N, C-alpha and C positions, 0 to 999 in steps of 0.2 A: 111833813115827812121827807122831802125832797132834800132839807138841808141835814136829816141823818144822816142820808145816803150814800152824801157826798164822801165823808169819812172814810166811809168801809172802800168807795173804790179808787180813793188814792190810794187807803193804804195798800189793798192788793195791787194795784199799778206799781206800786212802792217796796211790795215783795216780789214783782214777778221781776223786775228791776233786776233787786237785788240779787235774785235767783241765774236771772241771765249770766248777770256778771260773775257767779260765780261757778256759771256750767264753764261761761269764756275762758277764764283762769285755768281752769282745771282740765280745761280741751288747751289751753296756752302751756301750762307744766307739764300735761303729755306728749305734746308735741316735742319740747325742747326735750325731753328726755329723747325719744323715737331721731331728734334730727343731730341728737351729740354719737346716732349710732349709722351702720351704712342704713342707706333707704330698703325699704322692700323691694326684689327683684331685682340687687344688687346680687352680681356676676362675676368675679377676680378669676382669670383662667380657669374658666370651665366650673368653679366650683361655687354655688349660692349663699352670700354673706351677706344678706340682709337682715337687719336687724342687729348684726352682729356687731362691737365695738371693734377697733382694730386689733389690739392684742388679741379676741376671740376668734376674729377673721385670719389672722394672720397663724393661731395655732390649726386652723381645721385648711388652711391650703399645705403646710407644711406637711401635716398626716399623711393628705390626699397622695399628694408628690414627690416622698416618702417612704409610699408602699415598694414595696420590690414589684419586680417585672418577671412574669411570669413565662418564661420562654418553652417551647416545645421543639424536640428535638427528634422524632421517630419516636416511641415508645418512651423514652427522656426527659424527664420534669425537672428543668435547672431555674433558680429563683435569681434574677440580678437585682442587689441593692443600690438604688441610683447615687451611693457615694464612691462605688467603687470603681464609674465611669466619670467619676467629677461632676453631677450633677450641681445645678447650684443654682437655685428658684431665687429669680430678683424681685422678694418681698416688698422693700422700702419701695422701688419703683414703684409698683401693680397697687401697692396701696393708698398710693401717693397718688397716683392718679384717680383712683375711684375715691378720694379722698376731694378730691376738687371738685368733683362732680357734683360731690353734694354739697359743698360753700358754693359754688355759684351763682344756684337762684336765691334771691332775695329771701331774709325771711319772713317780713308779711305777707308777700305774694305766695313763699311756699305754705304759709299757715292759713292762708285763703285759698288754695287749691285744696289741703288737707280737711279744712272744716267741711267744706263739700265735696269729701272723699272723692279728689280727682289725684290719683295716686299720681310718686313720679315713675318714671321710664328709665331708670338708667341705664345706657350703653355698655357693654357687655368691653370689661377691661381685659386684653389681650393676654395670654403669657409672656413674661419676660426671663426667657432662662436660657442655660447654657450649658453642653456638655463637653467632655473630653472624646475627641471621635476615634484619638489615636489609640487613648487609651482603650474606648470599647473596643479596635478593631485587633488592641494585643490580647485581650479577654478571650474574646468571638476566636484568635487564633490557637491560644494559648491553655484553654481552659475548656473549652469545648471542641474545634477541632482536632487538636490535638485527644482527647480522649474518644468522641463519637464517629467520627469519618471512617468510613470503611475502603480500604486502600483497595485497587484493582489487582484484582493478580492476574501474574502476564501465565501464556499456553507454557506450557513444557513439553519438550520432545519427549516422542512416545517414542520407547526401544523398538528397534527392530524396523520401524517404518520411515517414511520418507515424511513424516506428519507431528502437528504438536497438537497437544490436547486443548481443550477448547478454556480457554481463558473466564475470569468471574468478573463480572461489573462492579464499581464501587459506587460511594457513594461520598459527595462531601460537600460540605457548606459552601452557599454561597454566601460571601462575605458580603462584599457590595451591599448584596440584598438585605441582608439581616442589618447591616449598619442603619438601614431604611425604615425597617420595620419597626427596630427597639427603640431607634430618635421617634419615631411617630410614637412610641409606645409609653417614654421618658414625658412626652412633651402632653400625654390624658391624661386625669386625674380618674379616668375608669376602666378606656382601654385600655388593660396593661396584661392582655394576655397573648404570646406572639410563637405563631406559629412558622419555626425556619424553614427554607429555601433550601433543596440539599439541589446538587446536580448529580445525574449518571455519571459516571466515567467508562468507557469503552475498556475492556482490558489491553496493556498495553501491551506492543509488538515484544516477542522477548529478546531479549540481550542478545546481540551477537556472540557471546560468549557459548549464551544456551546454542548458537546454530550452530556451532563449531562441536558442543558436542555429537549433536544431531547427524551434523557429517562425518564427523570421524566413526558414530557411530554406524553408517551405512558403509563407508570402506569397509571396518570388521567385517560387516557382515557380507560383503562380495566375497572373503577371503583373499581379498587381493594384497600377495607379499610383495610385493614394490614400492616403490617410491609414489606418494601423490601430492603436487604444490597447489594449494588452489587460493583467488586472491577474486576477493567482493567491493564492490564499490557502489556504497549509496548514491545515486544520483542527485539526492533530492536532499544531503545532509554532509556530502562527500566523507563521513563514517567508513573506512576501510576494514575489512575482515584479512588475514594473508596468515597461512600456516602450513606448512607439511607434517607429513604423516606418512610413517612405516608400522607397520608390523606392531600397531599399538602406541605405538612413541610417536611423542613427537620433536621433531628434526627443525632448525632455524632456518625459518624461508630465505627467498634471497637465494633460489639455485641456478647455475646454469642448465638451460636445456637445449637440446636443438629445437631453433626454433621451426624448421621444415616448411611449410606454407603458411604459418602465422606468418613470417616476415615478407608477406606480399602484403600486407596491411602498410608496414611502413613502406615500400615499394611506391605503394599510391598513394600515399601524403608526398612523398619527395616527389614523384609526378605532377599531381596538383600545383605544389612548390613551385615549379619549372615551367609552367604551361598558363598561358591566357587562357581566361573564356572567351565561347564554350570550347572546351574540352575537343579538339579537332577530331573526325570521324575516323579516321584509323586511329588513334591514341584509346579512343571510345570502344573501340571493339577489340584492339588489345584485354583493355582493361576488362573488360565482359569475360572475356576467356582467359584471363589470369585470377577473376575470384569469383566467377560462375562455375566455371571450369576445373577449376585450379592448376590450369596449365601453366608448364613451366618456362616452355620457349615465348610465351608472349613477356609474362616477366622479363626474361631479357631484354627482348626488344625493346620494349619502353625504356629502360635505363639507358640501352644504347643510341635511342632518339633522343630522349631527353636530358641525358650526362653528357659526359664524358662517356665515347665508346668503348674506350679499354679500361678506365677507371671509375665507372658507374657506382658498383656497390660500396667501395671508396666515400664517394660524394652522401651516398646515404646515410653510410655510418657518421660521417659528419653532423649529416641534420640530426639524429637518434641525439649522437653528444650532446650538440646545441641544446636540445629537449630535456638534456638532463635525466637520459639515458642511458649509462656507460656501459652498460651489460647488454645491448642489442647492438650487433653488427651483424654485417656481411661483406666476406673476406672476397667474394670470386662469385662469377655465375653459376648460375642452373647449369648449363649445360653442360656434359657430360666431357671431362676429361679439362674443365674449365682449371689455369694455374688460381692456385690461392696467393692473393694479393698483396696478403699482409693478415700476420698473425699475431693476433689479440689478444691481451694478458687481461682480466679485467676483474674486479671482488668478485664476482661470481664464479668463475673457472679456476680462479686460484685458492679457493676454499679445499680445506685439506679433511674436512669429517663428513661430505658427503660429492660422490662421483656422479656420475651422469653420462661419463662418454660424449660429452654435448663433440658435435659435426665442429671441426676446426673452421667451416665457411658461415656455417651462421648460427646465432646466439641469443636468448633472449632470459628473460624469468617472468616469471608471472604475471607478479607486478609491472613489470616494466610493459607487458605488452598491456595490459588493463591499463596503467594510468594514458599510455598513446590511446586508447578508445576513448578515454576520459575526454582528454583533446579535443577529437573529432568529435564528438558528444556536444562539449562545452560551448565551438565554433560551429555548430549547427545549431542551438538554441538561439545565440548571442551574438555572434560575428565576432565575439574576444577570447579570450583566455588564451594558452598558451602561445598556440599559431599565431597571437597577435603582437603579443609580445614579444619573442621569437625570429618570427617572419613578417614582420609589419606591413602592411600589401601585399603579402604573398598568394594569400589564401585566404576567402572571401567566405563569407557563410553559407550562399550559395554550394560553395564548391564543397563544402564539409557536408553539404545533404546529400549532394550529388552520393560523394565516400558511402554514407549510412545507406542509398540506393542499391550502390554497387555490392554491399555486404550482407542486404536483403535479398541477393541473388542468390546468395550460397546455400541452398537447400538441399540437403544431403539425409532427412531425417534421424538421423543416427547423432551419438554423442550428446552434448548438453540439449540440440534441437530436437531430439527424443525425451525429454524429459519435461518440454513446454505442453500448455492444451494448443490443439489445433485452432491458427490462427492467430495465434501470436505472434509480432512482429521483434523479430530477432536478425539483429546485424551481425555477422558473425564470417570464421574466417577458422577451419578449420583445418590440422595438420598430423600427416605422420610419413614417414618413409621409412621400407625394408633396406638394413644392412646389406649393403654389398659382399659384405664379407662372411654372412655364415647365410641373407635370403633370409632373416624376424625382422619383425617389428621391435623395438626397444624404445620409442617414444610415441603416444600421442596425444594430440596437444587438441583444445579447441577454446578460444576467448572472441566473446560478445557482445554485444548490448541489448538485453533484453526493456520491453517498452512493455508495461503491467498495467492493469487498472491501482494495484497497491503499490507502485512505484516504482521506476525507472531505476536500472542496475545493469552495475557492469560486472561479468563473471568470464572468471579464467581458468581451465587446469589444467596440466599437463601431466601427466603419467611416466613412468618409467619402470621398467623390470632388467635387469643386467642380461638373465636370459633369452626370455622373450617373454611377450605382451600379448598376451591371449584374448583377440581381439572380442569376443561374446563378455568374458567376465570383464571385461575393462570397460567395452562399450555398453554394456549395463547399468557397468559402475557408478560414469562420468553421468549416465543421463539419470540416474536418482538422485544425483547430486548436484544437478540441475533442477529436478521436483522439487525438492527437498527446499531449496534458496526459494522458489517460485513462491513453496507453500507459505514459506515464511513473512513474500511480501504480501500474501492476497489472501490469509487466516480468515477466517468466515465470521461474520460479527457474533 
């Protein structure tokens, strides 16, 4: 019995060995096929490619990254094909890196792990891709922003008032943010929807052209049939508005007007140019009387004390010419019977198309008086500007600030000041004179610097009527012009 059982056991053992060998061969063949593909769990650029060969993996990656990026701008839905922005997927490099992980492990060691169900955990291969940011920006600007941006609408002048209508805010594409968001979507195999960021744009300030329309409407509504010239300078940008207007028609600006007491601004500048700091108390007192009370005798005394006693007005005129103000001059003192020291011919008073009977003793133009105020302002802000260039070392920043402080003392509550809200800082000098030949006023003027939260600016207005300037009519008109300009700079958001 024992002899017979042995062959059976031997054959059983042989069969088991053969079966084991067959099973091993089958497993080896199966593993060889698996090893020729990427290992299970392999991820390239966020796309699972385990069990795929290189061609299949390349097709899957290309499909995932060729899908358009969907962008939302408000209610609009736009699709961007990656090729439009030059998207280039680095397939060869990524597949090579993944394949290198496959072959790095020794065959038999890897096979042994396979037999024991110890599957490899390959590292994810990062995305290798590029796109043209320049092309993306161009696409966003030319195809998206140009179509879907909503430009802000500027406020418009309201006829018959000193106000502007409320403008409309706009929306504009945040291109920098969009480039970042779309770039992230192009690099993602699944998160390919982008909500674009937009920036709300406040309504722009109306143009100076629209402001001029409003100001001319104010003049028309006042029924003033004389001549008005206005000069405005934006002290933030240096932009200027200068026009003359009469009976519904524009006139070329740069008209010679009687300066009257606005000439005391040049007198103040020339005085500070010729005195050392601090201003002596006697001169300071005269300056206060000249500016705050608009008295003429202190103006004469200042020129007599700091300039040539006889030719002081001509020295002042030379200062203005040096500053580039050829139409601004003082040809004699203010006191009654003062001799005319020189007769001046200027570009402004030689015009033949318009005539305001300017005083032979003192003349200016609205623009030149405004530019002189600008020189004072710039000097007070930085210590530089025209004064530093033309009168080096003669007028300091502190002295320019003192000039503004003196001009703030001119508180009359009419003309330009009447159009400003209570408490607005306004450094100015007004002027008018009664004609000794007929006893009426022909010219009224006001020139000053307005400090406001919406921006600082210079405004000068000169009005003339050959018969008579009616005070109430002219005063209300000038106040409304001032109010309109203030409203322009301080539009409600």
